[in-house]
NUVEX-818608 format. One record per residue (C-alpha): x, y, z. Coordinates in steps of 0.25 Angstrom, whole numbers, padded with zeros to 4 digits, always signed. Layout:
N
XYZ
...
REM end
This chain:
189
+0000+0000+0000
+0006+0013-0004
+0008+0025+0006
-0004+0033-0001
-0013+0021+0001
-0010+0020+0015
-0012+0035+0017
-0025+0034+0010
-0029+0022+0019
-0025+0030+0031
-0033+0042+0027
-0045+0033+0024
-0043+0027+0038
-0043+0041+0045
-0056+0045+0038
-0064+0033+0042
-0075+0035+0053
-0074+0032+0068
-0080+0018+0066
-0067+0014+0059
-0059+0020+0071
-0066+0012+0081
-0064-0001+0072
-0049+0002+0071
-0048+0004+0086
-0055-0009+0089
-0046-0016+0079
-0033-0010+0086
-0039-0015+0099
-0040-0029+0093
-0026-0029+0089
-0022-0024+0103
-0029-0035+0109
-0018-0045+0103
-0010-0042+0116
-0020-0050+0124
-0015-0063+0117
-0005-0065+0128
-0015-0066+0140
-0023-0076+0131
-0011-0085+0132
-0007-0083+0147
-0020-0082+0154
-0028-0094+0159
-0041-0097+0153
-0049-0092+0165
-0043-0079+0164
-0045-0078+0149
-0060-0081+0151
-0061-0071+0162
-0054-0061+0153
-0063-0064+0141
-0075-0063+0150
-0071-0049+0155
-0067-0045+0141
-0081-0049+0136
-0088-0041+0147
-0079-0029+0144
-0082-0029+0129
-0097-0031+0131
-0097-0019+0142
-0088-0009+0134
-0091-0012+0119
-0105-0018+0120
-0102-0030+0110
-0099-0045+0111
-0086-0049+0116
-0082-0058+0104
-0067-0059+0107
-0070-0063+0122
-0080-0073+0117
-0070-0079+0107
-0059-0080+0118
-0069-0087+0127
-0072-0097+0116
-0058-0100+0114
-0054-0101+0128
-0064-0113+0129
-0055-0121+0120
-0043-0115+0114
-0028-0114+0118
-0024-0101+0124
-0013-0100+0112
-0025-0101+0102
-0033-0091+0110
-0022-0081+0110
-0018-0083+0095
-0033-0081+0092
-0033-0068+0100
-0021-0064+0091
-0028-0067+0078
-0041-0060+0083
-0034-0047+0088
-0024-0045+0078
-0032-0051+0066
-0045-0043+0069
-0038-0031+0072
-0029-0030+0060
-0040-0034+0051
-0049-0023+0056
-0038-0012+0054
-0033-0017+0041
-0047-0020+0035
-0051-0005+0038
-0038+0001+0035
-0035-0006+0022
-0049-0005+0016
-0047-0017+0006
-0057-0026-0001
-0067-0034+0007
-0064-0048+0010
-0072-0057+0000
-0086-0060+0006
-0084-0052+0019
-0086-0037+0015
-0083-0032+0029
-0069-0038+0030
-0057-0034+0021
-0046-0041+0014
-0036-0032+0022
-0043-0034+0035
-0043-0049+0033
-0028-0049+0028
-0024-0041+0040
-0031-0051+0050
-0024-0063+0043
-0010-0056+0043
-0010-0049+0056
-0016-0061+0064
-0007-0071+0057
+0005-0063+0061
+0000-0062+0076
-0004-0076+0077
+0009-0082+0071
+0018-0074+0080
+0009-0078+0092
+0010-0093+0088
+0025-0092+0086
+0025-0089+0101
+0017-0102+0104
+0022-0116+0103
+0020-0118+0088
+0030-0119+0077
+0031-0107+0067
+0025-0116+0056
+0013-0120+0065
+0012-0105+0069
+0011-0102+0054
+0000-0112+0051
-0008-0109+0064
-0008-0094+0061
-0012-0096+0046
-0023-0106+0050
-0028-0097+0061
-0028-0084+0055
-0034-0088+0041
-0046-0095+0048
-0048-0084+0058
-0047-0073+0047
-0057-0081+0039
-0066-0082+0051
-0065-0067+0054
-0068-0063+0039
-0079-0073+0035
-0086-0078+0048
-0099-0070+0049
-0108-0068+0061
-0098-0069+0071
-0089-0058+0076
-0075-0059+0071
-0069-0056+0085
-0075-0070+0089
-0072-0077+0076
-0058-0074+0074
-0054-0077+0089
-0062-0090+0089
-0058-0095+0075
-0043-0092+0077
-0043-0098+0091
-0050-0111+0087
-0040-0112+0075
-0028-0108+0083
-0032-0118+0094
-0033-0130+0084
-0021-0126+0076
-0012-0124+0089
-0017-0138+0093
-0013-0144+0080
+0001-0137+0079
REM end
């Protein structure tokens, strides 16, 4: 992308309405929540369940909306390993945050069959969450080759769920899908 195109993109971004500013702020918060990956690895399940419950109450009380991420974490806590849960959290926070920002900043063509999703956003989801998950998995007990194929399998399936599953909030689908896939693939690795 040339410098002129980047300047044009920035000017277009600056001229958008307040609704876009709120979306960008939310997506930056998604990205910042990636720091919560470490507690997902070290806290016991009881503490994590209590934290999810508290988070759900805070979301309902302050934002007046369904706490999809907390609900997804509670589902995963019922059966998945903590490594799978933490990895799913990374895919969710990094993937969804970067997809929202890139999808709005680089106004590209819509994803085929999904007019509200963009090629740029989906590409950012796959690229950014792949990097984050791969680096995360390198720190666990899997080989580089296993980390690579686990990353590809998880991110492709989670990205597909995020883009094409309808009727379920993507905060829930990305977390649960990536958590289930990661849990299965980590057991096989």
